NUDREN-569312 format. One line per field, with one value per residue: x, y, z of N, C-alpha, C in turn; residue number from 0; residue in one letter. Coordinates in pm, 1 decimal, decimal comma, padded with zeros to 6 digits, always signed. Layout:
! residues N
n_u X/... .
n_v Y/... .
n_w Z/... .
ca_u X/... .
ca_v Y/... .
ca_w Z/... .
c_u X/... .
c_v Y/... .
c_w Z/... .
lovex NUM/... .
drenvex a/... .
//
This chain:
! residues 153
n_u -01671,6/-01469,1/-01367,5/-01201,1/-01311,3/-01485,0/-01358,5/-01245,8/-01174,3/-00832,7/-00794,5/-00985,7/-00917,3/-00679,1/-00762,5/-00891,0/-00672,4/-00533,4/-00709,1/-00698,2/-00429,6/-00433,8/-00604,8/-00449,1/-00216,8/-00328,8/-00370,7/-00140,8/+00199,4/+00399,6/+00662,2/+00879,7/+00917,2/+01123,7/+00984,0/+01049,3/+01180,6/+00981,1/+00779,4/+00913,7/+00966,2/+00704,5/+00605,5/+00779,4/+00730,7/+00454,6/+00430,2/+00576,7/+00412,6/+00171,7/+00271,5/+00369,7/+00129,2/-00018,1/+00148,5/+00130,4/-00144,7/-00164,4/+00001,1/-00144,9/-00384,4/-00282,9/-00203,2/-00446,1/-00588,4/-00768,4/-00824,4/-00919,4/-00841,6/-00973,6/-01073,3/-00894,2/-00925,3/-01042,5/-00842,9/-00694,2/-00446,5/-00107,2/+00047,4/+00361,7/+00527,2/+00646,4/+00606,9/+00562,3/+00769,6/+00950,7/+00819,5/+00572,3/+00345,4/+00304,1/+00115,8/+00017,1/+00247,1/+00257,3/+00028,9/+00113,0/+00326,6/+00193,3/+00066,7/+00293,0/+00376,0/+00162,3/+00202,8/+00443,8/+00353,6/+00178,4/+00354,9/+00410,0/+00545,4/+00409,1/+00226,0/+00384,7/+00378,6/+00159,5/+00188,0/+00332,3/+00155,7/-00054,2/+00075,6/+00125,4/-00138,4/-00241,3/-00071,7/-00142,8/-00429,1/-00497,7/-00286,4/-00166,2/-00393,4/-00457,6/-00224,6/-00234,8/-00457,8/-00367,1/-00148,3/-00279,1/-00418,9/-00224,9/-00007,4/+00305,3/+00408,1/+00344,3/+00490,3/+00753,1/+00758,0/+00722,2/+00968,8/+01143,7/+01051,9/+01002,2/+00772,9/+00699,5/+00912,0 .
n_v +00214,2/+00382,0/+00691,0/+00605,9/+00365,3/+00417,4/+00457,3/+00465,0/+00172,8/+00098,3/-00005,9/+00134,4/+00421,3/+00368,3/+00271,7/+00501,4/+00678,7/+00540,3/+00572,6/+00853,4/+00871,2/+00740,8/+00911,6/+01142,8/+01054,5/+01006,9/+01258,7/+01408,0/+01460,6/+01169,5/+00931,6/+00722,2/+00395,9/+00125,8/-00175,0/-00439,5/-00364,7/-00219,1/-00415,0/-00597,0/-00433,1/-00364,3/-00621,7/-00694,3/-00496,2/-00531,2/-00806,8/-00801,6/-00632,5/-00783,2/-01018,0/-00922,3/-00832,3/-01072,5/-01219,5/-01057,5/-01073,7/-01349,2/-01367,0/-01218,4/-01366,9/-01614,0/-01541,9/-01505,7/-01267,7/-00965,8/-00870,6/-00633,5/-00309,0/-00082,7/-00111,6/-00116,7/-00146,1/-00389,2/-00571,5/-00864,3/-00957,2/-00837,3/-00828,3/-00919,9/-01073,0/-01237,3/-01037,2/-00817,6/-00783,3/-00625,6/-00399,9/-00188,4/-00163,8/-00350,4/-00430,1/-00194,4/-00104,5/-00294,6/-00220,5/+00032,6/-00046,5/-00177,6/+00043,2/+00173,5/-00005,1/+00031,4/+00301,0/+00279,9/+00123,3/+00304,9/+00490,1/+00757,9/+01052,3/+01214,8/+01038,4/+00896,8/+01031,5/+00937,1/+00695,4/+00818,2/+01018,7/+00857,3/+00723,8/+00940,6/+01021,6/+00784,7/+00768,3/+00994,2/+00977,3/+00712,0/+00544,9/+00690,8/+00735,7/+00465,2/+00366,0/+00508,8/+00388,9/+00122,9/+00161,6/+00245,4/+00012,2/-00196,1/-00092,7/-00095,9/-00308,0/-00241,5/-00004,1/-00101,2/-00253,2/-00049,5/+00073,6/-00105,0/-00173,0/-00021,0/+00236,2/+00239,6/+00135,4 .
n_w +01849,7/+01624,7/+01457,5/+01253,2/+01184,5/+00980,8/+00744,2/+00400,6/+00222,3/+00133,0/-00139,9/-00289,3/-00304,6/-00439,0/-00689,2/-00777,5/-00799,2/-00997,3/-01213,0/-01248,2/-01316,3/-01564,6/-01710,3/-01705,4/-01839,9/-02086,9/-02181,4/-02187,8/-02300,8/-02348,5/-02275,5/-02459,7/-02391,3/-02455,5/-02588,0/-02467,0/-02231,6/-02107,2/-02071,7/-01903,5/-01678,7/-01599,7/-01545,1/-01335,8/-01128,1/-01104,0/-01034,1/-00797,5/-00641,4/-00626,5/-00507,5/-00259,0/-00146,1/-00128,9/+00044,0/+00273,1/+00329,7/+00383,2/+00611,7/+00798,0/+00809,3/+00898,2/+01152,0/+01263,0/+01268,4/+01172,2/+00832,9/+00750,3/+00694,9/+00770,0/+01015,2/+01257,0/+01527,7/+01556,4/+01535,6/+01649,9/+01718,3/+01711,4/+01415,1/+01317,1/+01169,0/+00864,5/+00573,4/+00730,3/+00901,2/+00775,4/+00685,7/+00821,6/+00682,0/+00459,3/+00266,6/+00165,3/+00047,4/-00151,8/-00302,6/-00390,3/-00547,3/-00752,2/-00866,2/-00958,5/-01154,8/-01329,3/-01398,8/-01542,3/-01752,7/-01872,2/-01972,7/-01900,5/-01776,7/-01595,7/-01483,4/-01315,9/-01078,8/-00949,6/-00774,9/-00564,0/-00476,8/-00391,9/-00179,6/-00005,8/+00047,3/+00170,8/+00393,2/+00544,0/+00574,0/+00627,5/+00737,4/+00958,9/+01139,1/+01175,7/+01296,1/+01537,5/+01654,9/+01677,8/+01845,5/+02076,1/+02133,8/+02150,3/+02287,3/+02445,1/+02297,1/+02033,7/+02013,3/+02032,3/+01800,3/+01608,8/+01635,9/+01518,1/+01261,5/+00951,3/+00836,3/+00561,3/+00359,1 .
ca_u -01644,7/-01394,6/-01374,6/-01130,3/-01396,5/-01566,6/-01264,9/-01258,5/-01068,3/-00725,4/-00805,0/-01072,9/-00837,0/-00580,3/-00828,8/-00911,9/-00543,4/-00504,2/-00792,1/-00640,4/-00304,2/-00469,3/-00654,6/-00333,1/-00132,1/-00400,5/-00381,0/-00010,3/+00302,4/+00461,8/+00795,9/+00877,5/+00997,6/+01133,0/+00887,4/+01093,9/+01207,5/+00850,1/+00712,3/+00987,6/+00942,8/+00564,8/+00595,5/+00851,3/+00657,5/+00324,3/+00448,3/+00617,0/+00294,1/+00081,8/+00339,1/+00371,6/-00007,5/-00053,8/+00224,8/+00071,7/-00274,3/-00140,2/+00055,5/-00255,7/-00474,6/-00212,4/-00204,1/-00584,2/-00637,1/-00855,1/-00760,9/-00987,0/-00761,2/-01057,5/-01115,6/-00779,8/-00969,2/-01083,4/-00723,4/-00684,2/-00304,0/-00017,5/+00118,6/+00496,1/+00603,4/+00632,7/+00649,9/+00545,9/+00896,5/+01025,0/+00735,6/+00449,3/+00234,6/+00347,5/+00011,6/+00013,0/+00364,4/+00214,4/-00060,4/+00195,9/+00403,7/+00100,7/+00051,5/+00417,3/+00367,1/+00064,9/+00268,3/+00538,4/+00273,2/+00122,3/+00466,3/+00385,9/+00617,4/+00311,3/+00164,9/+00477,0/+00341,3/+00048,9/+00223,7/+00371,5/+00033,0/-00122,9/+00147,4/+00099,4/-00278,2/-00256,1/-00001,2/-00220,3/-00569,4/-00517,4/-00182,0/-00151,9/-00501,4/-00445,7/-00116,5/-00283,7/-00545,9/-00285,5/-00067,5/-00369,4/-00458,8/-00113,1/+00085,0/+00450,7/+00439,3/+00342,6/+00603,2/+00873,7/+00745,4/+00749,0/+01111,8/+01224,1/+00999,5/+00969,3/+00633,7/+00686,8/+01024,1 .
ca_v +00239,7/+00507,1/+00759,5/+00524,8/+00254,6/+00459,4/+00491,8/+00398,3/+00072,7/+00146,0/-00031,1/+00232,1/+00534,3/+00320,2/+00269,8/+00641,0/+00730,6/+00473,8/+00638,8/+00985,9/+00847,1/+00708,9/+01034,1/+01231,4/+00998,2/+01019,4/+01398,4/+01473,9/+01386,9/+01060,4/+00895,0/+00591,7/+00292,4/+00010,4/-00279,9/-00541,6/-00298,4/-00184,6/-00537,6/-00651,4/-00344,7/-00381,8/-00754,8/-00693,6/-00419,9/-00594,2/-00931,4/-00763,6/-00582,9/-00896,0/-01106,4/-00859,2/-00833,4/-01210,5/-01254,4/-00984,3/-01134,9/-01480,2/-01345,8/-01175,4/-01482,3/-01713,6/-01492,5/-01507,1/-01131,8/-00914,7/-00815,9/-00507,3/-00199,1/+00027,8/-00142,7/-00166,6/-00181,5/-00530,0/-00656,7/-00946,7/-00971,0/-00750,4/-00913,6/-00866,2/-01169,3/-01231,6/-00907,5/-00715,3/-00760,8/-00526,1/-00281,6/-00193,5/-00154,7/-00414,1/-00437,7/-00063,4/-00106,2/-00373,5/-00138,1/+00135,6/-00113,8/-00197,7/+00173,0/+00200,0/-00086,2/+00100,0/+00422,0/+00237,3/+00080,9/+00424,9/+00563,6/+00900,5/+01105,5/+01265,6/+00924,4/+00851,9/+01098,5/+00863,0/+00618,3/+00908,9/+01080,8/+00749,9/+00702,0/+01055,5/+01011,7/+00675,5/+00800,7/+01091,0/+00944,5/+00573,0/+00488,2/+00761,0/+00697,8/+00322,5/+00350,1/+00557,1/+00285,3/+00007,3/+00205,2/+00242,9/-00125,2/-00286,8/-00024,2/-00112,6/-00403,0/-00167,4/+00090,7/-00178,5/-00287,3/+00074,7/+00103,2/-00196,6/-00187,8/+00108,5/+00255,3/+00195,3/+00042,1 .
ca_w +01709,0/+01609,6/+01327,9/+01155,4/+01142,5/+00866,9/+00636,8/+00271,0/+00208,0/+00045,2/-00284,8/-00355,3/-00352,1/-00535,4/-00819,7/-00814,9/-00844,3/-01125,7/-01313,9/-01272,8/-01388,5/-01703,6/-01772,9/-01722,0/-01945,5/-02213,5/-02221,4/-02178,6/-02375,2/-02276,2/-02318,3/-02525,4/-02326,7/-02545,3/-02555,9/-02372,8/-02103,3/-02051,6/-02027,0/-01788,9/-01564,2/-01557,1/-01484,4/-01208,3/-01027,5/-01084,0/-00958,1/-00661,8/-00571,9/-00597,5/-00412,8/-00126,7/-00093,7/-00092,3/+00164,3/+00384,5/+00357,3/+00445,9/+00746,4/+00883,8/+00827,3/+00979,1/+01289,6/+01309,6/+01288,4/+01066,3/+00713,2/+00722,7/+00746,3/+00816,1/+01152,2/+01333,5/+01662,8/+01553,7/+01530,0/+01769,8/+01748,7/+01635,5/+01319,2/+01295,0/+01090,4/+00719,2/+00520,2/+00833,1/+00971,1/+00698,1/+00668,9/+00900,8/+00587,5/+00334,4/+00164,7/+00100,4/-00041,1/-00267,3/-00385,3/-00454,0/-00651,7/-00864,2/-00932,2/-01029,9/-01277,3/-01415,4/-01450,5/-01645,9/-01866,8/-01936,0/-02032,4/-01877,5/-01660,2/-01499,4/-01414,8/-01211,2/-00954,3/-00889,2/-00655,2/-00455,6/-00426,2/-00319,7/-00053,2/+00080,6/+00089,7/+00267,5/+00516,7/+00621,5/+00601,8/+00666,7/+00822,5/+01087,0/+01231,2/+01203,4/+01393,6/+01667,0/+01709,5/+01716,7/+01960,7/+02191,3/+02163,2/+02181,2/+02376,4/+02436,0/+02189,2/+01907,5/+02017,1/+01999,3/+01657,9/+01535,1/+01642,6/+01435,6/+01124,8/+00890,8/+00796,4/+00423,2/+00332,2 .
c_u -01577,0/-01419,4/-01311,5/-01217,7/-01487,1/-01481,2/-01295,7/-01146,3/-00963,1/-00736,6/-00892,0/-00994,0/-00729,5/-00640,9/-00857,6/-00783,7/-00508,6/-00584,5/-00736,4/-00509,0/-00332,7/-00517,8/-00540,5/-00245,4/-00196,9/-00399,6/-00250,9/+00091,1/+00365,7/+00605,6/+00788,4/+00973,0/+01002,7/+01047,7/+00931,0/+01119,8/+01075,8/+00780,9/+00780,5/+00962,1/+00801,1/+00548,1/+00662,3/+00770,8/+00519,1/+00333,9/+00489,3/+00496,3/+00198,9/+00143,2/+00340,2/+00231,8/-00050,4/+00019,2/+00168,7/-00061,8/-00256,7/-00087,7/-00055,2/-00349,8/-00412,2/-00213,1/-00345,3/-00641,6/-00722,6/-00774,0/-00815,1/-00908,0/-00843,6/-01104,8/-00998,1/-00816,8/-01013,4/-00963,8/-00710,8/-00539,2/-00226,6/+00065,9/+00252,8/+00583,2/+00579,5/+00678,7/+00637,4/+00672,9/+00980,5/+00950,4/+00611,5/+00326,1/+00268,1/+00239,5/-00006,0/+00132,8/+00329,0/+00123,3/+00018,5/+00280,1/+00317,1/+00077,5/+00177,9/+00420,5/+00273,5/+00127,2/+00367,5/+00461,6/+00219,8/+00228,2/+00448,6/+00465,2/+00521,5/+00244,8/+00255,4/+00450,0/+00232,2/+00086,4/+00264,0/+00248,7/-00046,4/-00057,8/+00123,3/-00043,4/-00294,1/-00189,3/-00086,2/-00356,5/-00594,4/-00414,5/-00170,9/-00266,7/-00495,6/-00337,8/-00158,1/-00370,9/-00465,7/-00197,8/-00153,6/-00404,3/-00343,1/+00000,0/+00232,3/+00489,8/+00440,1/+00457,4/+00733,0/+00873,9/+00775,0/+00898,7/+01194,1/+01174,9/+00959,8/+00822,0/+00611,9/+00793,7/+01151,0 .
c_v +00376,6/+00568,3/+00675,2/+00411,5/+00290,6/+00498,6/+00412,1/+00295,5/+00118,9/+00109,2/+00071,4/+00356,2/+00491,7/+00319,2/+00411,1/+00704,1/+00669,5/+00538,2/+00777,1/+00972,2/+00821,8/+00833,7/+01132,3/+01183,7/+01013,7/+01162,0/+01477,1/+01394,6/+01279,0/+01041,2/+00754,2/+00496,3/+00174,3/-00106,4/-00379,7/-00481,5/-00268,2/-00308,7/-00595,8/-00566,4/-00360,0/-00516,9/-00757,3/-00621,2/-00478,9/-00721,3/-00901,0/-00716,7/-00694,6/-00987,5/-01050,7/-00860,8/-00972,6/-01251,5/-01183,6/-01042,3/-01267,5/-01464,7/-01304,8/-01292,0/-01588,4/-01672,4/-01489,9/-01369,8/-01088,7/-00856,3/-00676,9/-00389,4/-00080,6/+00004,8/-00197,4/-00202,7/-00327,3/-00625,0/-00733,6/-00967,8/-00871,4/-00840,8/-00848,2/-00961,2/-01153,9/-01095,6/-00794,3/-00694,3/-00654,1/-00393,7/-00296,7/-00195,0/-00224,2/-00419,5/-00303,5/-00047,7/-00183,8/-00294,7/-00030,5/+00075,0/-00142,1/-00066,4/+00211,0/+00119,1/-00019,5/+00223,8/+00387,1/+00195,9/+00200,8/+00509,2/+00714,5/+00948,6/+01158,9/+01152,7/+00871,9/+00920,3/+01020,8/+00782,3/+00706,9/+00975,7/+00979,8/+00728,0/+00817,0/+01052,8/+00904,2/+00707,4/+00891,8/+01038,9/+00800,4/+00529,8/+00558,9/+00730,5/+00548,9/+00298,4/+00400,2/+00450,2/+00164,0/+00038,9/+00199,4/+00099,7/-00211,9/-00223,0/-00045,6/-00208,9/-00331,2/-00067,3/+00019,6/-00216,7/-00165,9/+00104,6/+00013,7/-00214,1/-00050,6/+00113,9/+00204,2/+00092,1/+00092,8 .
c_w +01697,9/+01472,8/+01218,8/+01102,4/+01024,6/+00747,2/+00510,7/+00259,8/+00105,7/-00103,0/-00358,5/-00397,0/-00451,6/-00675,7/-00868,8/-00866,7/-00979,9/-01238,9/-01349,1/-01348,8/-01536,2/-01777,4/-01800,1/-01836,8/-02082,7/-02268,4/-02208,0/-02260,4/-02287,7/-02316,7/-02373,7/-02454,7/-02423,1/-02494,7/-02450,7/-02234,6/-02032,2/-01995,0/-01903,7/-01664,4/-01510,4/-01487,2/-01346,8/-01101,0/-00999,7/-01001,2/-00814,5/-00581,6/-00533,1/-00492,4/-00271,9/-00065,6/-00050,1/+00035,0/+00287,7/+00427,0/+00431,4/+00588,3/+00843,2/+00911,7/+00917,4/+01126,9/+01348,8/+01336,1/+01168,9/+00951,3/+00681,6/+00780,5/+00796,2/+00959,7/+01234,1/+01476,6/+01669,9/+01547,3/+01661,0/+01813,1/+01663,2/+01545,6/+01287,7/+01213,1/+00941,6/+00669,4/+00622,0/+00915,0/+00901,0/+00685,4/+00755,7/+00810,4/+00455,4/+00227,2/+00094,2/+00007,4/-00167,9/-00359,8/-00459,7/-00566,3/-00774,3/-00939,2/-01009,2/-01160,5/-01377,6/-01478,3/-01561,5/-01771,6/-01944,8/-02006,1/-02019,2/-01757,2/-01553,0/-01421,0/-01303,4/-01077,1/-00879,9/-00766,7/-00536,9/-00393,5/-00343,6/-00182,3/+00043,9/+00135,0/+00197,9/+00399,9/+00604,3/+00664,8/+00643,9/+00770,8/+00957,2/+01183,3/+01270,1/+01309,6/+01531,5/+01734,0/+01756,5/+01837,8/+02087,7/+02231,3/+02212,3/+02261,2/+02346,2/+02324,2/+02054,2/+01901,8/+01981,3/+01851,8/+01570,6/+01528,3/+01549,6/+01291,9/+01071,9/+00851,5/+00654,4/+00392,3/+00393,9 .
lovex 0/1/2/3/4/5/6/7/8/9/10/11/12/13/14/15/16/17/18/19/20/21/22/23/24/25/26/27/28/29/30/31/32/33/34/35/36/37/38/39/40/41/42/43/44/45/46/47/48/49/50/51/52/53/54/55/56/57/58/59/60/61/62/63/64/65/66/67/68/69/70/71/72/73/74/75/76/77/78/79/80/81/82/83/84/85/86/87/88/89/90/91/92/93/94/95/96/97/98/99/100/101/102/103/104/105/106/107/108/109/110/111/112/113/114/115/116/117/118/119/120/121/122/123/124/125/126/127/128/129/130/131/132/133/134/135/136/137/138/139/140/141/142/143/144/145/146/147/148/149/150/151/152 .
drenvex m/s/f/l/d/h/r/i/p/p/p/v/p/m/l/g/v/a/l/v/m/w/l/t/a/s/n/t/p/g/f/d/v/p/g/l/v/r/v/v/a/v/a/f/f/g/a/a/g/i/g/i/n/v/a/g/f/r/a/i/r/r/a/g/s/t/i/d/p/t/r/p/s/a/a/s/v/l/v/t/g/g/p/f/q/y/s/r/n/p/m/y/v/g/f/a/s/l/l/l/a/w/a/v/w/l/q/s/p/w/a/l/a/g/p/a/i/f/a/l/y/l/t/r/w/q/i/q/p/e/e/r/a/l/r/a/k/f/g/a/a/f/a/a/y/e/a/r/a/r/r/w/l .
//
């Protein structure tokens, strides 16, 4: 069992960032996005986030590996198909897209920092340790995957 095996699952910090975004938007001046533009943008980013997460979940399940990002040592195979061919972390991209939809809904320029803060947090505290564990487990296969798929997009 590694240090990473005690990490907080990414949806938890995502919800924390969403709460801070709401509190910030509630206490700072916002901007007015026309109703239709706002609804379309929220629907687009929200649907993209959900779609990417579902596709990532299905790719992992189809490969027969674990969906738990806090235990990369339990991964039985390196998943590189589906959305993983474009991003090494498509489900985190999906979460960030959901936060972007939330920021648009809140109509707050300060809330737009939320997805970036979430991405920086995940990169440092989740993705880098996760990649070290996968590199140790899958060696050259993971190095080749790293060379062809970006960390985010």
